N, C-alpha and C positions, 0 to 999 in steps of 0.2 A: 155579656158574660164576658171576664179575662180569658185569656187564652195557659196562661199561669200554668194551670192542673191538668191540660187537656189528654196532657198523657200520660197520667199518675193513675190508676186504679183506688177505689175504694171499698170498702165491707159496707159502710151504709153511707146512704144521701137520705136525709130528713127533711122533710117539708113541711111548711109550719104556719105560712098565711091562708087565712082565713079561704080564699077562693085558686091557690098554690095549684091545687089538682089540677084545676082549667085551665089557668092564665098562666101560669109561671112558665119560663121559655125552659125547656129540652136540657138535660144536663147528659153531655155525649161521651164525658169519659164511661173506662168500665167499673161498673157497678154491682156488687155480688146480692145487696136489697133495698130497695126503693121505698122508704114505707113516707106516711103521709099523717101527719098529728095534727090536725085543725085548730087555732083556736082564733077566736073576733079579732079583727081590725076595725079597730075605733081610727083610725090614724085621721079619717077623713069627716068625723061627725064633728056636728056644728052645736054640742051640749058644751053646758055651761063647765067652768075648768075645774070645780070640784067634784063632777062628774066623769070629767075623762082622766083627774090625776086617782079615782077610785077604781075607773075600770081599767087603764095600766097596771096598779099593782094587783085586781084579783088576777087579771092576766099574765101578770109577771109569775105571781103565783103559783098557776095551773100547768104555765109549763114546766117549773120546777119540782114540780108536784110529777107531774107528766114522764120528764128525761128521766127522773133519778128513779121510776116506777120500769123506764123500761132497763135502765143499765141494769 
């Protein structure tokens, strides 16, 4: 993690990767609210390109929807 933001205070830190709750490094700056909004991570999939593109688009749309809902 970059030390660039270590002395900053944040209202929110939102983790979005599928296994982030268990595997992402700790965020040690001061944070008022930590949220987890998980999405499937298909980066390691061995499926065909058409499937991968459609899944990335689906997840992109889910992220947009969920973040607009959050806001």
